[in-house]
N, C-alpha and C positions, 0 to 999 in steps of 0.2 A: 426587631424595626432596624432598618437600615440607615442608620443617623453616623455620625462620625464623631468619632470620641472628643470628646470638649476637652478644651485647654485649660490648665486650674487658673494659670493666671493670665484671665480672659475676660471679654465682655459675657454677659450672661445668655445661656443659648437659651433660644424659644422650644419648649418641650407640649407636650398633649399634657398641658395641667388645666387648672380652674380657672387661671390666665385665660388661656386659650378658649375654653367653653364659654366662659363670658364674654370675649369677644365675637364669638361665632354667633351665641344668642345676638347681640344686639345688632350684628349684622342682617340676621333672618328675620329680624322683627320690623328692620326698614324693609326687607325684600316682600315682606308679606304687606305691609302698608303699601307700596308701590303694585303691588297685583291686585289686591284686595280693595285697597282704601277702608272704608267702613261697610263695606258691600261685599258681594258674593260672587265665586266663579258662577257667572250665569249661565256659561255654555254647557258646565258639568252638572250643575243642578236642573237644568230642564232637560237633560238627555239619558243622566245615572241614574237609575235609582238607589237611594240611600242607602240599602243594605246590602247594594251590589259590591262582593268580593274578586277581587281577580291577584295577580302574580306577574312579576315584570323583574327585569335584569340591567342592571346599566351596564353596557359594552362596549368596549374600545372600540374603534373605528380605524385608529393606529396603534403604533407601540409606542409605550412612553414608561414613565416612573410615576407611581402611585403617590399623591400625596391628598390628606384632606377625607381620607375614607372616615378616619374617626371622628370625624366632624357629623357623619350622618344623624346619629343618632339624637344629638344635640336638637338639630334641623327638625327633625320628627318632633319633636318636642314643643318645637315651639310653635309649630302648626298644631298642636295639642290633634295629630293625628292618629289614628286607629291601623297603624301599620307597623309591621313588624320589619327590621335591617339585618343582612347577614352580610357581613365584609368579607369577601371569598380569599383576599391578599393583603397584607399589610402594607401600610406607607413606608415610603422608601423601596420595595420590591419593582421588578420590573415585571412589563405584561406585554403580551402580543397581542397584534391585531385581530379582533374578533373574540379576546379574552371577556370573558363575564370577572367584573370586578364586585359589584354588592347586587345581593337578591333582596326584594322588596316583595313583602304579600300583604293585603287586609283590604280595608275598603277603597274601592274602587275612585270613588270622589275625593278621597284625601289624596290618593295616589294622583290623579292628575292635578290635582289644585298645586301640590308641593312639587310637583317634577321640576319646573324649569329652575326653580330656587337650587334644587339640589344639585343639578346638571352645571350652571351657570360658576355655582362654586367651585366643584369637585373638578370640573374643565380647565378652569383659572389656574387651579393650585397644582393639579397634573401637571399644568403648561411649563410653571415655573420650575418645577423640580426635573422635568427631563430636558430641557434645556441648561439645566444648572448641572444634570449628570454629565453632558455633552463637553462641558467646560473641564469639569473635572477628571474626565475620562481622556481629555487632550492633553492634560498636563503631566499624562503619564507617570513615570514612577518617582518623579520630583517630590521631595518632601513640604513644598511650600504648601498654605494651607490657603484654602480660597473663600473670601467672605463677603457677603451682601454689604447693602449701603441702606441710606435711610430712603432712597428712592423707589418709596413704595406707592400703591395705589391708595389716595386716602381713606381711611377705615379700614383697611385691610393688611395694616403692618404687620401683627403680629401672626397672621394665617401666612400672608406670602414669606416671611423668614421662616416661620414652618415648615412651608416648602421647600425652600432652599435647602434647608437642613435633611429632608427626605432626597434630595437630590444629592446629598453625598459633598456638602459645604458648610463654613459654618458662618455665625452671625455676627455682623458688627453690634455697633449699640442700637439697642433698641429706639432710644429717644436721647432729648435733649440731658434727662436728668441720668442716665449709665455713666456719664464720663467725661472729664474735659479733654475737648477736642480743638487745640487752639489753630486757627486759620488764619488766613491774611489780613481778613476784613478786623478780626479782633485785635491783630496788632495795630491795624492804622485807626482804629476808633478809639482804643486804649492811650492812646498815645497826644500828641500837641499835634497843632497843623502842619507845623515843622519838621516834627519829629515824630514818626510810629513808634509803637514800644519796642523794644528789640526782641527778636524770636527767643534769646538766651532769658531775659528777664522775666518774660510771658512765662516761660516753662517754670525757670525757680518760682515764680508765684503759684503756679499749680500745683508744682509737687510739693510747695508748705502748707497749700490746703488740702492736700490728699490725705484719706482717715482723717480727717478734723470735723467740726460741727460747726454749723452755721445757723443761727437763730432754732439750736436745738436740733439741727437736722443732720444726720451724718452726712458729709461729703462724699463722692467717689473714691474709689481706690484705683481707677484707672487714669491716666496721665498719656494723651497722645499729642504731638505735634506735628504739624504739615510744613514740610521744607520744599521751597522750590531749587534750590543749589544744592552744591555740595559745600561752600563756604556756610550756609546757613547750618545743614548739619553738624559740620565741626563745632560750632557755638555751642549746638544743643545736646551733644551727646556726653560732656562733662557733668548736666544739670542732671542725669537719671530719671529721663521719662521712660515710661513703661514704651512705648510704641513710637517710632517717628515714620511718619507717612512721607515719601518719596513723591512728590506729584509732578507727574508727567516729564519722569528723569528719561535718558535714551538708556539703550542698554547697557551701553560703555559705563554710562554714569552711575546706573545701578551696582555692575559689578565694582566702580570704584568705590561706592558707598559701602557692599557690604565689608570690602577689606577694611575701609576705615572704621568701621565699627568693632570689627573683629580686634582692631588692635587696641582703641580707646575704651569702649564699653560694650564688651561681649555681650552682656544680660538683655542691652537695649534691642528690642524686637523690631525690624525694618518690614513696613508694608509699601507695596509698589500700586499707585494708582493713576490712571489716567491711560488712555488708549491701550484697554484690554478689552479685547476681543478675542473668537475665537481660535483668528488665525495667526494672535501675536503671543497667547497666552503662556505657551509651550515655553517660548523664547526668554519670556520675561521670568517664568519659574525657574529657568536652568541658570539665570544669574546670582542664585544663592540667596534672594531675601526669604524672610521667613512667612510673608503673607502676601497675599494679592487682595485688592478689594476691587468689586466690580458693581456698578450699577445697572447694567446689562443683565444681569439674571432675574430683575425684577419688571424692570421697564421696557424691556425690549421682547419680553418671553410673549407667547401669544397662546392661548386657551387650546388645547387640544381637543379633537373632537371624539366627543362621548356621546353613546346615544341610549335611549330607554329603550328597550325591546320587552314586549308584552308574553307572555307565557301562553298560549293557547290550554283553555280549561284550567287556568290556574286559580 
């Protein structure tokens, strides 16, 4: 499987584990309710014999990067379908137009009923992986790592972040529980009406909380702070956060930030965010930042065109 190597000092990466399986099953149960409510696929029941068998393949109508194929057995299980699935390539692999990705065989009624749920999910995830791969390729030979954000479709976060990894990028925090990430609104609301909390004081507080306990629950081990200016960066670097997010910095200021970090706190990771597009990402990576995060990987991705082709006499 063509996933990027995880950074040991980073947020948790989404993998094909029990958490992903449970997220998939929960989503499929909702999809089943949307399609069947408490009733039947009436057209199929009306026209197809209950014991009729057949075979088909999920076929790519355009080239792309595979993601979500691992979920197909979980989807079929939730449908209680009398079907067998064979994935012909692995998630993270590239495929060409006309290539078969999955073969399915078994009860035709079950195939017809589950068809749209399978295609909807796989098309969406392949679309994210394909767009992500384009961004990664555009970064060329730079060592900067690309990350997603929490700008995901409600209910699809784990699956969409998994697709980002299939495309060759990394996962930012999965949720608010995964780390401290201090932003402008936190500073404004944690201070007084006349004086917001300083970015240095907020960072120091989060660092003090790091790897501690609150109400018998362990606190996260990652502290990230967002800054808008080079002056704020100078204030937070001595406080030793894990990551400083440089929000909407110009290319010149990104280079200056890297130079300043190298002199003051070389272990702190710098993350560029804002104005990250397919036509700007290479220039951003060339500034020397360690990380780039972009919500476009998920919220601007479109579903890939996949179809289901039936095999004659299958």
